[in-house]
Structure formats: C-alpha cells, structure tokens
N, C-alpha and C positions, 0 to 999 in steps of 0.2 A: 505494500500499500504506499503510495507516494501522494504527499499533499504538501506541496511547497510553496508558501506565500512570501511574497517579495513586494517592493515598492512603498513601502512606509518610510517615515522620516518626519522632520520637523516642518510645521506649516503654521502661519499665522491665521487667525480667525478671519474667515471670508476667503481663504485661500482655496486650493483644490490639490488633490494627490490621486494618483491612479493606482490601485493594487492588482498584482497578477497572482494566479494560483496555476500551477501546473500540477496535474492530477494524473494518476494513473488511469490508463485507457480503459481498463474493465469498470472501473468506479465511474468514470466520467460518462460512458456511453450507455449506462442504465439507470443512472441516478439523477434525482433533481440534486443541483449543487447550489450551496448556500455561503455566504459571508456571516461569520459571527465575529463578535467582540467581546473582550472581558477587560473592564475598568479596574484597577486597583480597589479591593474590597467588594466588588461586584460579581453576581454570577455572570457566567457566560451568557450571551444572549445571540439569538439569530436576527441580523439586521436585514437581510435581503435574500431572495432565492430564486432560481430559475429553473425551468423544466428543459427537458432536452429540445422542446419544440420553441423555446423562447418566452413561454409566458413566465411573468415576473410577480412578486409579492415584496413588500416592503414594511418595515416596521414603521410606525407611526413617527417615530423620532427623527427618521431619516428619509421619509418620503418626500419626494419633490427636490431633494439635495444630492442623493445617491443615485447611481444608475448601476445595476449588474447587467453583465453581457456573458456571452461565452462563445469561443470559437472552438466547435466540434472537431474540426479537423486537426486542431494543435491540442485537443485535451487542455484547454486553458479557459479559466474564468476570470472576469475581470470585475473590478469596482470602482467606478469612477466617483470620487467624493468631491463635491462643491460645496460652496459657502460652509465651511467648516467651521465648527464651533469649538470652544474648549471642552466641551462634554463629550465630544466624539473622541477624546483621547483614550486610547485602550491598545491592548495587543489583538490584532485582527488575524483570524484563522478562515480557511475554508475547509469545508466538509460537505458530506453529502447531507442532505435534508429528507429524513430524520439524519442525524449525525451518527457517523461509525463509531465505534469505540476507539479507534486509533486516531490520533490527533497530529498533525505535522507541526513543524516549528511555525509560530504566527510572525507577524511583522508588526512592528511599534509605530502606532502613529500618534504624535504628540502635537497638539494645536495650542499656541500661545494666544493669549488674549491681547 
C-alpha cells in the first residue's frame, strides 16, 4: 500500500497551496479517494472526497475554497486549497474513503495570519 502526500508548506492567510498524493494502483482504481487532515489536539477529519467518476464531496469548513481532483492515469489525487485560513493548519493525508487502516506520511500545511 502506497499513499504518498506532498506539496505542503507555509502559506499566508488568503494564499493557496496544491497538494498531491500518489496512491497504489490497486487502491486508486477501485476506491473513492479522500483528503484528510489532523490539527494538533484534534481528531483526523475527512475534508474532501472524490469518486472514480469525479463526483466530489466537501466538508462544510472547506467548501468553496478547496477543490479535489484526480488523474486516474497517474494514480494521483490532488487538493487545490485557496483562500487559506489559519485554522486550515494541519497535517494532510490522503487515503481511501472510507479510510484503510494503513496511512502514509502526511504533508504539513501551516497557514500564518
């Protein structure tokens, strides 16, 4: 199982970041894929998901600001994050939805005010 997230970093409030996640082909082809995040002291939460056909769902806190997409040929899922807020600061992970028991290394997003 491979779930490798990348693209995190430091952004100012109002800025943008784009996350990428390379997933194992077997997982990617049969799964709804999702982006999750975990802020310090908080539980991990699902922020966006996308079906193999491209249907999407978003958490209320990110709807209208984040866009999830996928490239099935590359087994890659993306998360475009715009209008970032300090409360978006977290480690971001990708996984199937519902999540598998194995988690890859996440990528840290820090948004300064």
